[in-house]
Every structure is written in structure tokens, then in C-alpha cells.
PATOR-275566 format. One line per 3 residues: their letters; for each residue y, z, x of N, C-alpha, C. Coordinates in steps of 0.1 Angstrom, whole numbers. Atoms other than C-alpha are relative to their C-alpha. Example, Ala and Ser with C-alpha at 12.3 -4.5 7.8 and 13.67 -1.06 7.14 Angstrom:
% PATOR-275566
as = -12,0,9,-45,78,123,12,0,9 | -11,0,-9,-11,71,137,11,8,-8
% end
This chain:
% PATOR-275566
med = 3,5,-14,26,39,-230,7,-15,-3 | -9,9,-2,48,10,-222,-8,-13,4 | 8,11,-1,34,-28,-223,5,-4,11
mav = -3,7,-11,34,-40,-189,0,-13,-1 | -1,13,1,25,-73,-199,12,-7,-3 | -11,5,5,58,-80,-213,9,-3,12
lsa = -7,9,-13,69,-87,-176,-1,-12,2 | -1,13,-1,56,-118,-174,2,-8,-8 | -3,13,11,69,-150,-189,-13,-9,-3
npa = 11,8,3,34,-164,-190,-14,9,-2 | 12,-8,2,8,-140,-201,-15,-5,4 | 12,9,-2,-19,-166,-206,-3,0,12
fwr = 3,7,-16,-16,-178,-170,-9,10,7 | 7,-11,-8,-32,-141,-158,-14,5,-5 | 11,-5,9,-60,-137,-183,-12,-5,8
drn = 10,4,-7,-92,-135,-163,1,-6,12 | -2,4,-13,-76,-148,-131,-3,11,13 | 1,-11,-14,-90,-133,-98,11,1,8
vlv = -12,0,-11,-65,-119,-80,-1,14,9 | 4,-10,-12,-63,-98,-47,16,4,3 | -13,-7,-2,-32,-73,-43,-2,9,13
tga = -3,-8,-13,-23,-59,-9,9,14,-2 | -8,-9,3,-3,-26,-10,-1,3,-12 | -2,-3,17,-14,-16,-45,3,15,1
tgf = -4,-13,-3,-11,21,-31,14,2,-1 | -15,-1,-3,27,16,-26,5,-1,-13 | -7,-3,12,53,19,-49,3,-13,-10
lgg = 0,16,5,60,-21,-59,-16,-3,-5 | 13,1,0,23,-23,-55,-7,5,-13 | 4,-8,12,13,2,-82,4,-6,-13
wlt = -3,7,15,35,-13,-110,-5,-14,0 | 7,10,2,23,-46,-100,-14,2,-8 | 11,-2,8,-11,-37,-107,-5,4,-11
dal = 1,-5,15,-7,-19,-136,6,-14,-9 | -2,12,9,8,-51,-150,-9,-9,1 | 10,8,0,-18,-72,-141,-12,4,-6
val = 11,-8,7,-45,-49,-154,6,-3,-17 | -1,1,13,-24,-51,-186,1,-16,-8 | 1,15,0,-23,-89,-183,-15,-6,-2
eaq = 13,3,1,-61,-90,-183,-3,-8,8 | 5,10,-9,-64,-106,-149,-12,11,6 | 9,-7,-7,-93,-95,-127,3,3,13
vvc = -6,-6,-10,-81,-73,-101,-7,5,12 | 4,-7,-9,-91,-65,-67,9,4,8 | -10,-4,-6,-70,-43,-45,-9,5,16
vvr = 7,-5,-12,-76,-37,-6,7,12,5 | -6,-14,1,-68,-2,-1,-7,7,14 | 6,-4,-10,-68,15,35,1,18,-3
dep = -2,-11,2,-56,49,27,-1,6,-12 | -1,-3,11,-57,68,-1,10,12,-5 | -11,-10,0,-22,89,-5,1,5,-14
gss = 0,-4,11,-21,115,-29,11,-1,-9 | -14,4,8,14,107,-39,1,-13,-8 | -1,14,1,7,71,-49,-5,0,-16
rff = 1,6,16,8,60,-86,-10,-3,-4 | 12,6,3,-21,40,-82,-11,8,-2 | 9,-11,5,-41,72,-83,5,12,-7
ldg = -10,-9,9,-15,96,-100,-9,-3,-16 | -2,6,14,-19,71,-132,-12,-6,-3 | 14,4,2,-57,65,-130,-3,-20,1
ihr = 0,15,-1,-48,26,-122,-11,-4,10 | 11,2,-7,-75,26,-95,-16,-1,-5 | 16,2,8,-104,31,-123,1,-14,-5
kvs = -1,15,9,-93,-4,-138,-1,-12,9 | 1,8,-8,-97,-22,-105,-11,-2,7 | 11,0,-12,-123,-34,-78,8,6,12
ivh = -5,-7,-10,-113,-17,-45,-9,-5,12 | 7,3,-11,-122,-31,-12,7,11,12 | -6,-6,-8,-115,-6,15,-1,-2,12
gai = -2,2,-13,-102,-10,49,15,-9,2 | -15,3,-4,-70,-24,68,-1,-15,-3 | 0,12,5,-57,-57,59,1,-11,13
edy = 0,6,-12,-54,-64,97,-15,-6,6 | 13,2,0,-92,-67,96,-5,-14,-6 | 2,14,6,-100,-103,94,-13,-5,-3
rlm = 14,2,6,-135,-102,86,1,8,-15 | -1,-6,13,-127,-79,59,9,-8,-10 | -8,6,6,-102,-99,43,-6,-13,-2
era = 7,10,3,-124,-132,45,-10,2,-10 | 10,-5,9,-151,-112,30,5,1,-13 | -6,-3,16,-129,-99,-1,4,-12,-6
lne = -5,12,9,-115,-133,-9,-11,-8,-5 | 12,7,4,-148,-150,-7,-10,5,-11 | 7,-8,7,-170,-126,-25,6,4,-13
yev = -8,-5,15,-143,-116,-53,6,-14,-5 | -4,12,3,-136,-155,-55,14,2,-5 | -15,-2,1,-98,-148,-50,5,-16,-6
dtv = -11,12,3,-74,-175,-68,13,3,3 | -10,-5,-3,-44,-156,-63,4,12,10 | -4,-13,-7,-30,-132,-37,14,2,0
lhl = -14,-4,1,-1,-111,-39,1,9,9 | -2,-10,-11,9,-94,-5,8,7,1 | -12,-11,2,29,-66,-7,-4,13,11
aaq = 5,-11,-7,11,-41,18,9,-2,14 | -8,-4,-11,34,-29,46,4,13,6 | -6,-11,-1,48,-1,64,14,-4,-1
alv = -15,4,9,82,-2,45,7,11,3 | -10,-12,-1,99,30,57,9,-4,13 | -5,1,-13,127,24,85,-1,10,7
pia = 2,-10,-9,126,58,100,-12,-2,8 | 12,-3,-8,91,55,107,-5,-10,8 | 1,11,-9,94,19,121,7,2,14
nrn = -10,-6,-9,121,36,144,-5,10,12 | 5,-14,-9,99,66,157,-17,-11,3 | 13,3,-2,63,42,157,1,-18,-3
pls = 3,13,-2,71,6,162,-12,-11,-2 | 14,7,0,35,-5,169,-6,-1,-13 | 6,-2,13,21,7,137,7,-10,-7
tfe = -9,9,7,48,-12,119,-3,-15,1 | 4,10,-5,41,-43,138,-12,-4,-3 | 14,3,4,6,-42,133,-3,-3,-12
anv = 0,3,18,10,-37,94,5,-12,-3 | -9,8,4,36,-61,90,-4,-12,5 | 0,17,-8,31,-90,115,-15,-3,1
qgt = 10,3,0,-5,-88,123,-7,-2,-13 | 6,1,13,-16,-79,88,4,-14,-9 | -8,12,10,6,-111,74,-9,-14,6
wti = 7,13,-8,-11,-136,100,-16,2,-5 | 14,-4,7,-45,-121,90,-4,-4,-11 | -1,6,13,-41,-125,56,-1,-14,-3
lea = 0,13,2,-27,-160,56,-11,-8,7 | 10,8,-4,-54,-172,80,-13,1,-7 | 10,1,8,-81,-162,57,1,-5,-14
crr = -3,12,12,-66,-178,28,0,-14,5 | 2,14,-3,-62,-208,47,-15,-6,1 | 14,5,-1,-99,-209,52,-8,3,-12
spt = 8,0,12,-108,-198,19,-2,-13,-10 | 1,10,10,-119,-225,-7,5,3,-11 | 1,-3,14,-111,-205,-38,16,2,-1
vnr = -12,-6,1,-73,-193,-29,10,-12,-5 | -9,10,6,-48,-216,-46,17,1,-1 | -16,-4,-1,-13,-194,-45,-3,14,7
ivt = -3,-14,-4,-2,-166,-23,17,4,-1 | -13,-5,0,30,-146,-30,1,11,12 | 0,-11,-10,41,-125,2,14,5,1
ass = -14,-7,2,67,-101,1,6,3,20 | -6,0,-11,94,-104,32,10,11,-6 | -11,-12,3,128,-82,27,11,-5,2
dka = -13,5,-3,163,-86,26,7,7,14 | -3,-5,-12,164,-66,59,-2,-14,11 | 2,10,-10,150,-98,77,10,-8,3
yge = -13,6,-3,185,-112,74,7,5,9 | -9,-5,-12,199,-88,97,14,2,-7 | -12,-1,2,234,-83,98,7,-10,-1
veg = -10,11,1,258,-111,81,8,2,0 | -15,-5,-3,292,-110,93,7,-13,-12 | -9,9,6,318,-125,70,-3,-6,-15
ksy = 8,6,10,294,-131,41,0,13,-13 | 3,-10,4,295,-108,11,-15,0,-8 | 13,0,8,260,-122,-4,-7,-11,10
veg = 11,6,-10,231,-136,16,-7,-10,-9 | 7,14,7,219,-171,3,-16,1,8 | 12,0,-3,181,-176,3,-1,-10,12
tsa = 3,9,-14,187,-202,33,4,3,10 | -6,-7,-7,206,-181,52,-13,4,12 | 7,-5,-11,192,-177,90,-5,16,1
lka = 5,-9,-2,169,-149,99,1,8,12 | -2,-3,-12,185,-127,123,1,16,6 | 4,-14,2,168,-91,121,2,3,17
efp = -1,-9,-15,175,-67,154,-9,13,0 | 8,-9,0,158,-37,144,-16,3,-4 | 15,6,-1,121,-30,144,-6,-3,-13
ydv = 3,3,13,116,-28,106,2,-11,-6 | -5,13,3,137,-58,101,-8,-13,7 | 7,10,-7,121,-76,129,-15,-4,-7
ska = 13,-2,0,86,-68,119,0,-9,-15 | -2,7,11,99,-85,83,1,-15,2 | -6,11,-7,115,-114,100,-14,-5,0
cad = 12,6,-7,84,-123,119,-11,-3,-11 | 10,3,14,61,-118,86,4,-15,-6 | -11,8,8,86,-139,69,-2,-19,7
lia = 4,11,-9,83,-169,97,-14,-7,2 | 12,4,0,48,-167,98,-6,-7,-12 | 5,4,10,43,-173,63,9,-17,-2
qsy = -6,15,4,67,-206,63,-8,-6,13 | 7,7,-10,49,-217,95,-13,-5,-7 | 10,5,5,16,-218,76,2,-6,-10
hrt = -2,12,12,30,-237,45,6,-11,10 | -8,12,-8,50,-264,70,-12,-6,10 | 8,7,-9,18,-267,92,-12,-2,-9
fet = 14,2,7,-13,-263,68,5,-3,-15 | -1,5,17,5,-270,33,-6,13,-6 | 3,-12,7,-5,-232,26,8,0,-15
pla = -9,-1,12,7,-227,-11,5,15,-3 | -5,-14,-2,27,-199,-7,17,1,-3 | -16,-3,1,62,-184,-16,3,13,4
itr = -7,-12,-9,82,-155,0,10,9,-10 | -13,-7,7,103,-127,-18,8,9,10 | -9,-6,-9,129,-112,0,8,11,-13
cgn = -7,-9,11,140,-82,-24,11,10,8 | -11,-9,-3,168,-54,-22,-5,11,2 | 7,-13,2,160,-19,-20,-5,5,-13
lyg = 8,-3,9,135,-11,-47,3,15,-3 | -1,-15,4,139,21,-70,-8,-1,-13 | 6,0,14,124,33,-103,-11,10,2
agd = 9,-11,3,99,56,-118,-12,-1,11 | 10,-2,-6,70,67,-94,2,-2,15 | -3,3,-15,85,61,-57,3,16,5
lnf = -1,-13,-5,78,94,-37,2,0,12 | -4,-2,-13,89,86,-8,17,6,1 | -17,-8,1,122,112,-8,5,-1,11
nri = -7,3,-11,136,100,25,10,-14,-5 | -8,10,10,148,70,-2,11,7,-4 | -14,-6,6,184,77,-14,-4,2,-13
ipg = 0,-2,13,175,74,-50,-9,14,-5 | 9,-14,0,145,98,-51,3,9,4 | -6,-11,-7,159,120,-27,7,8,-5
tir = -13,-7,6,190,127,-43,-4,5,-14 | 5,-2,13,172,129,-77,-7,16,3 | 9,-12,-5,148,155,-62,9,14,3
sil = -10,-13,-1,176,178,-46,4,5,-10 | -9,-3,10,197,177,-77,-10,8,-12 | 9,-7,9,165,189,-97,-2,14,4
rre = 1,-16,-8,163,216,-72,10,6,2 | -14,-4,3,198,224,-75,1,3,14 | -4,1,-11,202,216,-38,9,-14,1
rpl = -8,12,-5,227,193,-20,-8,-10,2 | 7,15,-4,215,155,-16,4,-1,12 | -1,2,-13,208,148,19,5,-15,6
lrs = -1,14,-1,224,116,36,-1,4,15 | 1,2,-14,210,105,68,11,-7,6 | -12,8,-7,238,80,74,13,7,-7
ngt = -18,-6,4,277,87,66,1,-7,-14 | 0,3,12,273,72,33,5,-11,-4 | -10,9,2,295,42,37,-13,-15,2
mvr = 8,14,1,265,16,40,-4,-3,-14 | 0,8,12,261,-9,16,-14,-5,-2 | 13,9,4,229,-22,-3,-2,-4,-13
dyl = 3,2,14,215,-38,-30,-9,6,-6 | 13,-6,6,191,-24,-54,-3,-8,-8 | 8,10,11,164,-38,-75,-8,10,-6
fvk = 8,-8,8,148,-21,-102,-14,-4,1 | 11,2,-4,111,-20,-97,-6,-8,-11 | 3,11,10,106,-38,-133,2,-14,6
dav = -7,12,-3,129,-65,-122,-11,-7,13 | 5,4,-13,107,-69,-86,-13,-6,-5 | 12,5,4,76,-71,-107,-1,-15,-8
rac = -5,14,8,89,-99,-129,1,-9,11 | -4,11,-10,100,-116,-97,-12,-5,6 | 14,3,-4,64,-116,-83,-9,-6,-8
lal = 7,5,10,48,-124,-114,3,-15,0 | -4,15,6,71,-156,-123,0,-7,15 | 3,10,-10,68,-168,-85,-16,-4,0
aen = 13,2,2,31,-167,-87,-2,-10,-12 | 2,8,8,33,-185,-121,2,-17,3 | -4,15,-3,52,-213,-107,-3,-7,15
lhr = 3,4,-16,36,-219,-72,-10,-15,-2 | 5,13,5,18,-251,-88,12,-8,3 | -12,8,-5,55,-267,-83,0,-4,12
kei = 0,3,-11,58,-283,-53,15,5,9 | -14,-4,-4,96,-276,-51,1,16,4 | 2,-19,-3,85,-236,-49,-5,2,10
qgq = 9,-1,-12,60,-240,-24,8,1,14 | -10,-3,-13,72,-227,9,14,5,-1 | -14,-5,2,104,-213,-4,-1,16,2
afn = -4,-14,-1,119,-179,2,13,3,-11 | -11,0,10,140,-164,-26,1,16,-2 | -6,-11,-1,162,-136,-28,-3,6,-17
fsg = 2,-7,13,156,-109,-57,8,14,-2 | -7,-14,2,182,-81,-64,7,1,-12 | -10,-3,12,205,-65,-91,12,-4,1
eqp = -13,10,-5,235,-85,-74,9,13,-4 | -10,-12,1,253,-47,-75,-1,6,11 | 1,-8,-18,258,-38,-37,10,12,-5
rsv = -8,-10,3,267,-4,-38,-1,9,14 | 4,-10,-11,276,23,-10,-13,13,-5 | 8,-10,-2,253,51,-1,6,9,-13
ldv = -7,-12,9,281,76,-17,3,-2,-14 | -2,5,14,287,54,-49,-15,2,-5 | 9,0,6,252,54,-57,-7,17,-4
val = 1,-15,1,249,95,-50,9,4,-10 | -10,-5,11,278,101,-71,-3,-6,-16 | 3,6,11,264,78,-99,-13,7,-6
itr = 10,-12,1,234,101,-98,1,11,-9 | -6,-12,3,252,132,-98,7,0,-14 | -7,-1,13,272,122,-127,-12,-3,-11
lmq = 12,2,10,239,109,-148,-7,16,-5 | 6,-11,1,225,143,-139,8,12,-6 | -11,-11,1,256,164,-149,0,12,11
snl = 5,-12,-10,253,181,-115,16,-1,6 | -13,1,-6,286,192,-96,-4,0,19 | 7,-1,-16,262,192,-61,12,-12,7
kpk = -7,12,-11,282,173,-33,-11,-2,10 | 7,4,-11,262,156,-7,2,7,10 | 4,-8,-14,252,171,26,2,-15,11
ild = -2,10,-8,261,141,52,-2,1,14 | 4,-1,-13,242,142,84,3,-8,12 | -2,8,-12,250,111,99,-7,0,13
iak = 13,4,-10,217,106,118,-3,-13,1 | 7,12,0,208,72,109,6,-8,9 | 1,13,-11,201,46,137,-7,-10,0
aei = 11,11,-3,191,12,143,1,-4,-14 | -1,6,16,203,2,104,10,-7,-2 | -10,7,6,220,-23,89,12,5,-6
qeq = -11,-7,3,256,-14,80,0,-7,-16 | -3,3,15,259,-36,49,-6,-16,-1 | 9,10,8,238,-62,28,2,-2,-15
als = -1,2,14,241,-78,-2,-7,-15,-3 | 7,11,2,221,-108,-18,7,-7,-12 | 1,8,8,225,-135,-40,-13,-8,-6
tgk = 13,5,5,198,-146,-65,2,-15,-9 | 2,14,4,212,-181,-72,-11,-9,-2 | 10,9,-1,183,-199,-61,-11,2,-8
ank = 9,-7,12,160,-176,-83,2,-4,-12 | -8,-1,12,180,-181,-110,-1,-14,-4 | 4,17,2,178,-223,-107,-13,-2,-1
llk = 13,6,-3,142,-229,-97,-11,11,-11 | 11,-7,7,125,-199,-115,5,5,-13 | -7,0,12,150,-192,-144,-2,14,1
wkp = 0,-15,-6,151,-154,-129,11,5,-1 | -12,-7,-4,178,-130,-130,0,14,-4 | 4,-14,3,180,-94,-130,2,6,-16
ayr = -2,-5,17,175,-77,-166,3,15,2 | -4,-11,0,184,-45,-155,10,5,11 | -11,-6,-7,215,-23,-139,-3,13,4
len = 5,-13,-4,216,9,-122,6,9,-9 | -2,-7,10,234,22,-151,-11,2,-12 | 6,-3,9,212,15,-176,-18,3,3
slp = 13,-3,-1,179,20,-159,-1,16,9 | 3,-12,-2,184,51,-140,0,10,-6 | 5,-10,6,184,74,-166,-17,0,-4
eti = 13,0,-2,150,63,-172,-10,4,10 | 3,-2,-9,143,67,-137,-2,13,2 | -1,-15,-1,156,103,-137,-10,8,-9
awy = 6,-5,11,138,112,-168,-15,2,5 | 12,0,-5,105,102,-151,-2,11,12 | 1,-11,-10,112,128,-122,0,15,-6
erf = -3,-14,8,123,154,-145,-15,4,-5 | 17,-3,0,85,150,-159,-7,4,10 | 10,-2,-9,69,149,-128,1,13,7
fgk = -2,-10,-3,84,176,-115,-2,13,-5 | 4,-11,7,81,198,-143,-16,2,-1 | 9,-2,2,48,192,-145,-9,6,13
agv = 6,-4,-11,42,200,-108,4,16,1 | -5,-14,-2,60,235,-115,10,0,13 | -6,0,-10,82,225,-87,18,9,-5
ia = -9,-5,4,113,233,-109,-2,6,-14 | 2,-7,10,118,253,-139,1,-8,-11
% end
């Protein structure tokens, strides 16, 4: 069993600390909660649904934490959870995180991502025990940035499409709470996450791996030329933990930080790399049906490196084999492949 505690630079910080996590049933949330349990934090998770595909349940993480059932948009619920569990640290990851769903149903995305954020921050503002908050924005909040190969953490937010706008709104709301009320928070803006346990198969990496394991051609919603920055989930956990551990510093509070692998790749390049690592000759099937999405985006992590001493520890080439091996085991157990 992997020692998740090594993802923290300051393990003693977390021991017996009361931590509330939203989005624990999500991809990053499951990993982060697992790490907090290993670090001996006292963890409480706000859970709305219980998806059967969530690592939070599949790996038994839910049995090691306290669970508050309900939606993050429910102010009374959030106020009660923070006060009854005497929460010191809030890690707010809950969101509707899929672009196609946001395009089909923007209202539920705005409710979860925007209303959910202001509800949590207001409950935190009124709580006498909360001392630090990490809230998750996204690289998509920047929108399309012309003429720049890397987006700095100080760049303006120019989102246009529903998911991107929802994250930009949440980002700005968080900034306003710090500037107006001095709420002790910091914001993550991560690239596209990948790694073991992501069962949202309309994402390019898990979707491609599953297709190849099934001996099917990978399906590309786009034309394959879209460029993204990819961030291994363990690096994302390291980022969240590092931010929380440093939020006592005034120069960190109210700041937004980019986190990425600093390896921008086109969709076609990523698919080709996975295909090569899996020793497959299958060629992708390009559907070219993706709409309302950013064409090119890449991030600079210079600010995180300077202020947090954080830099990516993993590259696609050395983390994809571990990721692929997890899916091989997962599908083998499920009886999906021979």
C-alpha cells in the first residue's frame, strides 16, 4: 500500500487537525482525503451523492472519515458542519467538473460551482474555528489567452463558456472574500488532472486507456489539435497540501497559484503516447464534435515554485505507466477485458 503521507512536506501539521473536504467523492477529492487520513487528520467530508464509480467508496476511504450528507449549496448544512466538527481547515474541491455536462446543463453547473462556493465561504467567514481555506478554481478560468504560450498566475480571467465562467466566478468570489473580509484563503488553478481512479471516461486519458484495453479505437470528441497542460493527481494533492500548510503566511493569503506538469500537449500527442506505452496499433477516431471549448492553454508554475517551493514531480512519460497499470487491474477485476 502506497504511503500517501509522503505527499506532504510537513506531515506533523496535519496530525489531529480538523479538516473538512468537499468533493471527496471526486477524482482529486478521493486522493486528497486518502492522504489526509494517512496524515492522521480528523477528516469530515460533505457528500451529496454516492457514485458507485468513486474511489472514495471503492477503496473504502469513506469508512475512515466522518460524513455529512447534503449539498454544498445548503448554507445551514455547511454552517452546522463547520461548527459541530470544529473545523480548522477547509479544502473546497466540490464542483461539476465536466465541460460537456456544463454545456448541456449550465444551471446545475452554476449552482454547484458558483453558489456552492459563496455558501461555503460565507459559512467559513462566520465560523469562529476556521483558520484556512483552499478553494479550487481551474486553468479554464483564464479562458483563451492570445499570444502567450504560458499563462501566469496574475493573468486576467477571461472565461467565455459555461464551465469556464463558473470557475472564474468562483475564483473571483474567493478573491473578494479575502479582500473584503480578510478571509484566510488561497486558490488553486490546476491543469487537466489524470491518474489512477479517474472513471470519467469522456476525459481523454482514461477514455483512451479503456478503449485500447477493449481493443477499440480511441474516440476523440475534438479534432485532436486542442492543447492542454496535464497534471498528475499526486502532484495536485501535493499542491493542495502545500497551500494549506503555508496559509499562515500573509503573502500566500488571497493568492491564486497555477499548478501543472508544464508539459502542454495536443490531444493527438497524448493519445499517441498512451498508444505507444500500451503497445497498440489502434488509431484514434476523430469525431470533431467538441464545441464551446478553449483551443489552447498552458500554465506557468513559477509563482508556486517561488512562494511554495512547489514544482511538478511527475511527467506524463513516468506517470502514465503507473496509471495504465491501475486501469488494467481495475478492468481485469471487473471482468471487462480478458
